[in-house]
PyMOL CGO cylinders between C-alpha atoms (Angstrom):
from pymol import cmd
from pymol.cgo import CYLINDER

trace = [
    CYLINDER, -13.18, -20.19, 80.55, -10.07, -19.57, 78.23, 0.3, 1, 1, 1, 1, 1, 1,
    CYLINDER, -10.07, -19.57, 78.23, -10.69, -18.49, 74.64, 0.3, 1, 1, 1, 1, 1, 1,
    CYLINDER, -10.69, -18.49, 74.64, -8.68, -20.45, 72.46, 0.3, 1, 1, 1, 1, 1, 1,
    CYLINDER, -8.68, -20.45, 72.46, -9.29, -19.22, 69.43, 0.3, 1, 1, 1, 1, 1, 1,
    CYLINDER, -9.29, -19.22, 69.43, -12.09, -19.52, 66.59, 0.3, 1, 1, 1, 1, 1, 1,
    CYLINDER, -12.09, -19.52, 66.59, -12.96, -20.19, 62.93, 0.3, 1, 1, 1, 1, 1, 1,
    CYLINDER, -12.96, -20.19, 62.93, -13.69, -17.60, 60.77, 0.3, 1, 1, 1, 1, 1, 1,
    CYLINDER, -13.69, -17.60, 60.77, -17.20, -18.58, 58.78, 0.3, 1, 1, 1, 1, 1, 1,
    CYLINDER, -17.20, -18.58, 58.78, -18.17, -17.05, 55.53, 0.3, 1, 1, 1, 1, 1, 1,
    CYLINDER, -18.17, -17.05, 55.53, -21.55, -15.41, 55.90, 0.3, 1, 1, 1, 1, 1, 1,
    CYLINDER, -21.55, -15.41, 55.90, -23.56, -16.56, 53.28, 0.3, 1, 1, 1, 1, 1, 1,
    CYLINDER, -23.56, -16.56, 53.28, -27.00, -13.97, 52.68, 0.3, 1, 1, 1, 1, 1, 1,
    CYLINDER, -27.00, -13.97, 52.68, -29.76, -14.66, 50.65, 0.3, 1, 1, 1, 1, 1, 1,
    CYLINDER, -29.76, -14.66, 50.65, -30.93, -12.89, 47.60, 0.3, 1, 1, 1, 1, 1, 1,
    CYLINDER, -30.93, -12.89, 47.60, -34.45, -12.46, 46.26, 0.3, 1, 1, 1, 1, 1, 1,
    CYLINDER, -34.45, -12.46, 46.26, -34.75, -10.69, 42.82, 0.3, 1, 1, 1, 1, 1, 1,
    CYLINDER, -34.75, -10.69, 42.82, -38.05, -9.74, 40.66, 0.3, 1, 1, 1, 1, 1, 1,
    CYLINDER, -38.05, -9.74, 40.66, -37.68, -9.92, 36.86, 0.3, 1, 1, 1, 1, 1, 1,
    CYLINDER, -37.68, -9.92, 36.86, -40.59, -9.48, 34.32, 0.3, 1, 1, 1, 1, 1, 1,
    CYLINDER, -40.59, -9.48, 34.32, -40.52, -11.92, 31.28, 0.3, 1, 1, 1, 1, 1, 1,
    CYLINDER, -40.52, -11.92, 31.28, -42.73, -9.81, 28.53, 0.3, 1, 1, 1, 1, 1, 1,
    CYLINDER, -42.73, -9.81, 28.53, -44.87, -11.83, 26.00, 0.3, 1, 1, 1, 1, 1, 1,
    CYLINDER, -44.87, -11.83, 26.00, -42.07, -11.07, 23.42, 0.3, 1, 1, 1, 1, 1, 1,
    CYLINDER, -42.07, -11.07, 23.42, -39.52, -12.78, 25.72, 0.3, 1, 1, 1, 1, 1, 1,
    CYLINDER, -39.52, -12.78, 25.72, -41.61, -15.51, 26.20, 0.3, 1, 1, 1, 1, 1, 1,
    CYLINDER, -41.61, -15.51, 26.20, -42.39, -16.13, 22.58, 0.3, 1, 1, 1, 1, 1, 1,
    CYLINDER, -42.39, -16.13, 22.58, -38.66, -16.57, 22.09, 0.3, 1, 1, 1, 1, 1, 1,
    CYLINDER, -38.66, -16.57, 22.09, -37.50, -18.32, 25.07, 0.3, 1, 1, 1, 1, 1, 1,
    CYLINDER, -37.50, -18.32, 25.07, -36.45, -21.49, 23.69, 0.3, 1, 1, 1, 1, 1, 1,
    CYLINDER, -36.45, -21.49, 23.69, -34.01, -19.31, 21.42, 0.3, 1, 1, 1, 1, 1, 1,
    CYLINDER, -34.01, -19.31, 21.42, -32.95, -16.58, 23.78, 0.3, 1, 1, 1, 1, 1, 1,
    CYLINDER, -32.95, -16.58, 23.78, -32.92, -17.60, 27.38, 0.3, 1, 1, 1, 1, 1, 1,
    CYLINDER, -32.92, -17.60, 27.38, -33.75, -15.01, 29.78, 0.3, 1, 1, 1, 1, 1, 1,
    CYLINDER, -33.75, -15.01, 29.78, -31.29, -13.97, 32.09, 0.3, 1, 1, 1, 1, 1, 1,
    CYLINDER, -31.29, -13.97, 32.09, -32.38, -13.86, 35.82, 0.3, 1, 1, 1, 1, 1, 1,
    CYLINDER, -32.38, -13.86, 35.82, -29.17, -13.31, 37.40, 0.3, 1, 1, 1, 1, 1, 1,
    CYLINDER, -29.17, -13.31, 37.40, -26.24, -11.67, 35.97, 0.3, 1, 1, 1, 1, 1, 1,
    CYLINDER, -26.24, -11.67, 35.97, -22.64, -13.54, 36.33, 0.3, 1, 1, 1, 1, 1, 1,
    CYLINDER, -22.64, -13.54, 36.33, -21.26, -12.69, 39.74, 0.3, 1, 1, 1, 1, 1, 1,
    CYLINDER, -21.26, -12.69, 39.74, -17.55, -12.17, 38.83, 0.3, 1, 1, 1, 1, 1, 1,
    CYLINDER, -17.55, -12.17, 38.83, -14.29, -13.81, 39.05, 0.3, 1, 1, 1, 1, 1, 1,
    CYLINDER, -14.29, -13.81, 39.05, -13.90, -16.50, 41.88, 0.3, 1, 1, 1, 1, 1, 1,
    CYLINDER, -13.90, -16.50, 41.88, -17.91, -16.78, 42.63, 0.3, 1, 1, 1, 1, 1, 1,
    CYLINDER, -17.91, -16.78, 42.63, -20.49, -18.86, 42.11, 0.3, 1, 1, 1, 1, 1, 1,
    CYLINDER, -20.49, -18.86, 42.11, -24.58, -18.71, 41.86, 0.3, 1, 1, 1, 1, 1, 1,
    CYLINDER, -24.58, -18.71, 41.86, -26.25, -21.04, 44.20, 0.3, 1, 1, 1, 1, 1, 1,
    CYLINDER, -26.25, -21.04, 44.20, -29.99, -21.38, 42.86, 0.3, 1, 1, 1, 1, 1, 1,
    CYLINDER, -29.99, -21.38, 42.86, -32.54, -21.77, 45.69, 0.3, 1, 1, 1, 1, 1, 1,
    CYLINDER, -32.54, -21.77, 45.69, -35.98, -21.49, 44.48, 0.3, 1, 1, 1, 1, 1, 1,
    CYLINDER, -35.98, -21.49, 44.48, -38.08, -19.70, 41.62, 0.3, 1, 1, 1, 1, 1, 1,
    CYLINDER, -38.08, -19.70, 41.62, -41.97, -18.72, 41.32, 0.3, 1, 1, 1, 1, 1, 1,
    CYLINDER, -41.97, -18.72, 41.32, -43.56, -18.23, 38.39, 0.3, 1, 1, 1, 1, 1, 1,
    CYLINDER, -43.56, -18.23, 38.39, -46.64, -16.20, 38.02, 0.3, 1, 1, 1, 1, 1, 1,
    CYLINDER, -46.64, -16.20, 38.02, -48.09, -16.12, 34.70, 0.3, 1, 1, 1, 1, 1, 1,
    CYLINDER, -48.09, -16.12, 34.70, -50.54, -13.40, 34.16, 0.3, 1, 1, 1, 1, 1, 1,
    CYLINDER, -50.54, -13.40, 34.16, -52.59, -14.39, 31.04, 0.3, 1, 1, 1, 1, 1, 1,
    CYLINDER, -52.59, -14.39, 31.04, -53.34, -11.72, 28.90, 0.3, 1, 1, 1, 1, 1, 1,
    CYLINDER, -53.34, -11.72, 28.90, -56.22, -12.18, 26.26, 0.3, 1, 1, 1, 1, 1, 1,
    CYLINDER, -56.22, -12.18, 26.26, -54.75, -14.99, 24.00, 0.3, 1, 1, 1, 1, 1, 1,
    CYLINDER, -54.75, -14.99, 24.00, -53.47, -18.15, 25.14, 0.3, 1, 1, 1, 1, 1, 1,
    CYLINDER, -53.47, -18.15, 25.14, -50.16, -19.39, 24.01, 0.3, 1, 1, 1, 1, 1, 1,
    CYLINDER, -50.16, -19.39, 24.01, -50.11, -22.42, 21.71, 0.3, 1, 1, 1, 1, 1, 1,
    CYLINDER, -50.11, -22.42, 21.71, -47.10, -24.25, 23.35, 0.3, 1, 1, 1, 1, 1, 1,
    CYLINDER, -47.10, -24.25, 23.35, -46.56, -27.21, 20.35, 0.3, 1, 1, 1, 1, 1, 1,
    CYLINDER, -46.56, -27.21, 20.35, -43.24, -28.91, 21.16, 0.3, 1, 1, 1, 1, 1, 1,
    CYLINDER, -43.24, -28.91, 21.16, -42.50, -26.21, 23.99, 0.3, 1, 1, 1, 1, 1, 1,
    CYLINDER, -42.50, -26.21, 23.99, -41.02, -28.29, 27.12, 0.3, 1, 1, 1, 1, 1, 1,
    CYLINDER, -41.02, -28.29, 27.12, -40.98, -27.34, 30.57, 0.3, 1, 1, 1, 1, 1, 1,
    CYLINDER, -40.98, -27.34, 30.57, -39.43, -24.00, 32.17, 0.3, 1, 1, 1, 1, 1, 1,
    CYLINDER, -39.43, -24.00, 32.17, -36.23, -24.67, 33.80, 0.3, 1, 1, 1, 1, 1, 1,
    CYLINDER, -36.23, -24.67, 33.80, -33.33, -22.90, 35.34, 0.3, 1, 1, 1, 1, 1, 1,
    CYLINDER, -33.33, -22.90, 35.34, -29.89, -23.15, 34.37, 0.3, 1, 1, 1, 1, 1, 1,
    CYLINDER, -29.89, -23.15, 34.37, -26.24, -21.91, 34.27, 0.3, 1, 1, 1, 1, 1, 1,
    CYLINDER, -26.24, -21.91, 34.27, -25.08, -19.69, 31.54, 0.3, 1, 1, 1, 1, 1, 1,
    CYLINDER, -25.08, -19.69, 31.54, -27.28, -20.29, 28.69, 0.3, 1, 1, 1, 1, 1, 1,
    CYLINDER, -27.28, -20.29, 28.69, -29.82, -23.02, 26.86, 0.3, 1, 1, 1, 1, 1, 1,
    CYLINDER, -29.82, -23.02, 26.86, -26.83, -25.42, 26.82, 0.3, 1, 1, 1, 1, 1, 1,
    CYLINDER, -26.83, -25.42, 26.82, -25.83, -24.98, 30.40, 0.3, 1, 1, 1, 1, 1, 1,
    CYLINDER, -25.83, -24.98, 30.40, -26.41, -27.54, 33.44, 0.3, 1, 1, 1, 1, 1, 1,
    CYLINDER, -26.41, -27.54, 33.44, -30.15, -27.64, 35.01, 0.3, 1, 1, 1, 1, 1, 1,
    CYLINDER, -30.15, -27.64, 35.01, -30.28, -26.18, 38.46, 0.3, 1, 1, 1, 1, 1, 1,
    CYLINDER, -30.28, -26.18, 38.46, -33.83, -26.44, 39.02, 0.3, 1, 1, 1, 1, 1, 1,
    CYLINDER, -33.83, -26.44, 39.02, -36.70, -28.87, 39.03, 0.3, 1, 1, 1, 1, 1, 1,
    CYLINDER, -36.70, -28.87, 39.03, -39.11, -28.20, 36.14, 0.3, 1, 1, 1, 1, 1, 1,
    CYLINDER, -39.11, -28.20, 36.14, -42.45, -26.68, 35.54, 0.3, 1, 1, 1, 1, 1, 1,
    CYLINDER, -42.45, -26.68, 35.54, -44.79, -27.84, 31.97, 0.3, 1, 1, 1, 1, 1, 1,
    CYLINDER, -44.79, -27.84, 31.97, -45.92, -25.17, 29.74, 0.3, 1, 1, 1, 1, 1, 1,
    CYLINDER, -45.92, -25.17, 29.74, -48.87, -27.50, 29.35, 0.3, 1, 1, 1, 1, 1, 1,
    CYLINDER, -48.87, -27.50, 29.35, -51.52, -26.67, 31.65, 0.3, 1, 1, 1, 1, 1, 1,
    CYLINDER, -51.52, -26.67, 31.65, -50.09, -23.41, 32.77, 0.3, 1, 1, 1, 1, 1, 1,
    CYLINDER, -50.09, -23.41, 32.77, -49.07, -20.70, 29.76, 0.3, 1, 1, 1, 1, 1, 1,
    CYLINDER, -49.07, -20.70, 29.76, -51.72, -22.48, 27.43, 0.3, 1, 1, 1, 1, 1, 1,
    CYLINDER, -51.72, -22.48, 27.43, -54.28, -21.61, 30.20, 0.3, 1, 1, 1, 1, 1, 1,
    CYLINDER, -54.28, -21.61, 30.20, -57.13, -18.53, 30.00, 0.3, 1, 1, 1, 1, 1, 1,
    CYLINDER, -57.13, -18.53, 30.00, -56.61, -18.04, 33.47, 0.3, 1, 1, 1, 1, 1, 1,
    CYLINDER, -56.61, -18.04, 33.47, -53.81, -16.63, 35.79, 0.3, 1, 1, 1, 1, 1, 1,
    CYLINDER, -53.81, -16.63, 35.79, -51.25, -19.48, 37.05, 0.3, 1, 1, 1, 1, 1, 1,
    CYLINDER, -51.25, -19.48, 37.05, -48.41, -19.57, 39.70, 0.3, 1, 1, 1, 1, 1, 1,
    CYLINDER, -48.41, -19.57, 39.70, -45.87, -22.65, 39.64, 0.3, 1, 1, 1, 1, 1, 1,
    CYLINDER, -45.87, -22.65, 39.64, -42.90, -22.98, 41.68, 0.3, 1, 1, 1, 1, 1, 1,
    CYLINDER, -42.90, -22.98, 41.68, -39.36, -24.64, 41.05, 0.3, 1, 1, 1, 1, 1, 1,
    CYLINDER, -39.36, -24.64, 41.05, -37.03, -25.84, 43.63, 0.3, 1, 1, 1, 1, 1, 1,
    CYLINDER, -37.03, -25.84, 43.63, -33.49, -26.54, 43.94, 0.3, 1, 1, 1, 1, 1, 1,
    CYLINDER, -33.49, -26.54, 43.94, -32.66, -29.65, 41.86, 0.3, 1, 1, 1, 1, 1, 1,
    CYLINDER, -32.66, -29.65, 41.86, -32.41, -32.96, 43.97, 0.3, 1, 1, 1, 1, 1, 1,
    CYLINDER, -32.41, -32.96, 43.97, -29.31, -34.19, 42.20, 0.3, 1, 1, 1, 1, 1, 1,
    CYLINDER, -29.31, -34.19, 42.20, -25.86, -32.63, 42.60, 0.3, 1, 1, 1, 1, 1, 1,
    CYLINDER, -25.86, -32.63, 42.60, -25.01, -29.87, 40.71, 0.3, 1, 1, 1, 1, 1, 1,
    CYLINDER, -25.01, -29.87, 40.71, -21.45, -29.06, 39.73, 0.3, 1, 1, 1, 1, 1, 1,
    CYLINDER, -21.45, -29.06, 39.73, -21.44, -25.06, 39.97, 0.3, 1, 1, 1, 1, 1, 1,
    CYLINDER, -21.44, -25.06, 39.97, -20.01, -23.11, 37.26, 0.3, 1, 1, 1, 1, 1, 1,
    CYLINDER, -20.01, -23.11, 37.26, -17.98, -20.38, 38.24, 0.3, 1, 1, 1, 1, 1, 1,
    CYLINDER, -17.98, -20.38, 38.24, -18.79, -16.83, 36.97, 0.3, 1, 1, 1, 1, 1, 1,
    CYLINDER, -18.79, -16.83, 36.97, -22.18, -17.98, 35.26, 0.3, 1, 1, 1, 1, 1, 1,
    CYLINDER, -22.18, -17.98, 35.26, -25.59, -16.42, 35.44, 0.3, 1, 1, 1, 1, 1, 1,
    CYLINDER, -25.59, -16.42, 35.44, -28.89, -18.05, 35.92, 0.3, 1, 1, 1, 1, 1, 1,
    CYLINDER, -28.89, -18.05, 35.92, -31.15, -18.47, 33.15, 0.3, 1, 1, 1, 1, 1, 1,
    CYLINDER, -31.15, -18.47, 33.15, -34.69, -19.17, 32.76, 0.3, 1, 1, 1, 1, 1, 1,
    CYLINDER, -34.69, -19.17, 32.76, -35.05, -21.65, 29.55, 0.3, 1, 1, 1, 1, 1, 1,
    CYLINDER, -35.05, -21.65, 29.55, -37.13, -24.45, 28.40, 0.3, 1, 1, 1, 1, 1, 1,
    CYLINDER, -37.13, -24.45, 28.40, -36.42, -26.99, 25.56, 0.3, 1, 1, 1, 1, 1, 1,
    CYLINDER, -36.42, -26.99, 25.56, -38.42, -27.86, 22.57, 0.3, 1, 1, 1, 1, 1, 1,
    CYLINDER, -38.42, -27.86, 22.57, -39.55, -24.78, 20.41, 0.3, 1, 1, 1, 1, 1, 1,
    CYLINDER, -39.55, -24.78, 20.41, -40.60, -21.24, 20.96, 0.3, 1, 1, 1, 1, 1, 1,
    CYLINDER, -40.60, -21.24, 20.96, -44.39, -20.82, 21.92, 0.3, 1, 1, 1, 1, 1, 1,
    CYLINDER, -44.39, -20.82, 21.92, -46.59, -18.79, 19.67, 0.3, 1, 1, 1, 1, 1, 1,
    CYLINDER, -46.59, -18.79, 19.67, -49.54, -16.79, 19.62, 0.3, 1, 1, 1, 1, 1, 1,
    CYLINDER, -49.54, -16.79, 19.62, -50.21, -15.75, 23.13, 0.3, 1, 1, 1, 1, 1, 1,
    CYLINDER, -50.21, -15.75, 23.13, -49.85, -12.60, 24.94, 0.3, 1, 1, 1, 1, 1, 1,
    CYLINDER, -49.85, -12.60, 24.94, -49.40, -12.90, 28.46, 0.3, 1, 1, 1, 1, 1, 1,
    CYLINDER, -49.40, -12.90, 28.46, -46.57, -11.92, 30.74, 0.3, 1, 1, 1, 1, 1, 1,
    CYLINDER, -46.57, -11.92, 30.74, -44.34, -14.09, 33.76, 0.3, 1, 1, 1, 1, 1, 1,
    CYLINDER, -44.34, -14.09, 33.76, -43.59, -12.37, 36.92, 0.3, 1, 1, 1, 1, 1, 1,
    CYLINDER, -43.59, -12.37, 36.92, -40.47, -14.27, 38.33, 0.3, 1, 1, 1, 1, 1, 1,
    CYLINDER, -40.47, -14.27, 38.33, -39.12, -14.25, 41.76, 0.3, 1, 1, 1, 1, 1, 1,
    CYLINDER, -39.12, -14.25, 41.76, -35.98, -16.03, 42.08, 0.3, 1, 1, 1, 1, 1, 1,
    CYLINDER, -35.98, -16.03, 42.08, -34.11, -16.66, 45.49, 0.3, 1, 1, 1, 1, 1, 1,
    CYLINDER, -34.11, -16.66, 45.49, -30.35, -17.31, 45.15, 0.3, 1, 1, 1, 1, 1, 1,
    CYLINDER, -30.35, -17.31, 45.15, -26.89, -16.95, 47.28, 0.3, 1, 1, 1, 1, 1, 1,
    CYLINDER, -26.89, -16.95, 47.28, -23.68, -15.78, 45.91, 0.3, 1, 1, 1, 1, 1, 1,
    CYLINDER, -23.68, -15.78, 45.91, -20.54, -18.07, 47.05, 0.3, 1, 1, 1, 1, 1, 1,
    CYLINDER, -20.54, -18.07, 47.05, -16.92, -17.66, 47.08, 0.3, 1, 1, 1, 1, 1, 1,
    CYLINDER, -16.92, -17.66, 47.08, -15.09, -20.35, 45.63, 0.3, 1, 1, 1, 1, 1, 1,
    CYLINDER, -15.09, -20.35, 45.63, -11.58, -19.29, 47.21, 0.3, 1, 1, 1, 1, 1, 1,
    CYLINDER, -11.58, -19.29, 47.21, -9.78, -20.19, 44.30, 0.3, 1, 1, 1, 1, 1, 1,
]
cmd.load_cgo(trace, "trace")
């Protein structure tokens, strides 16, 4: 059998990262989204795969008021959403530990070159609570070739 050539393929490895969201960061998450993965550099995009939120109840539940659902976005609060959502109601307003899983959104997402992945929720900041959230994110770094 004669070898006639081959196509070089880009090897795409997945990454996992753990991020802690303190009570102070959670209280300000609406106005100050938490960076989960830093921007990858020129000519590269981050592909979100999944996110695990593990809420570690402290001693006071959060008052969620108008706070919306957790979501992963590109860049900042105004960036494109890349994940499904997890409502705060039934999670950070509970006096027990909670776990939620966010997946890649089913909609087509236009990736943003050299943009961070951040955790955000719309509406308003939560108040009163003191629990923390342990985040485990899975993602890929892809070269655009541009």
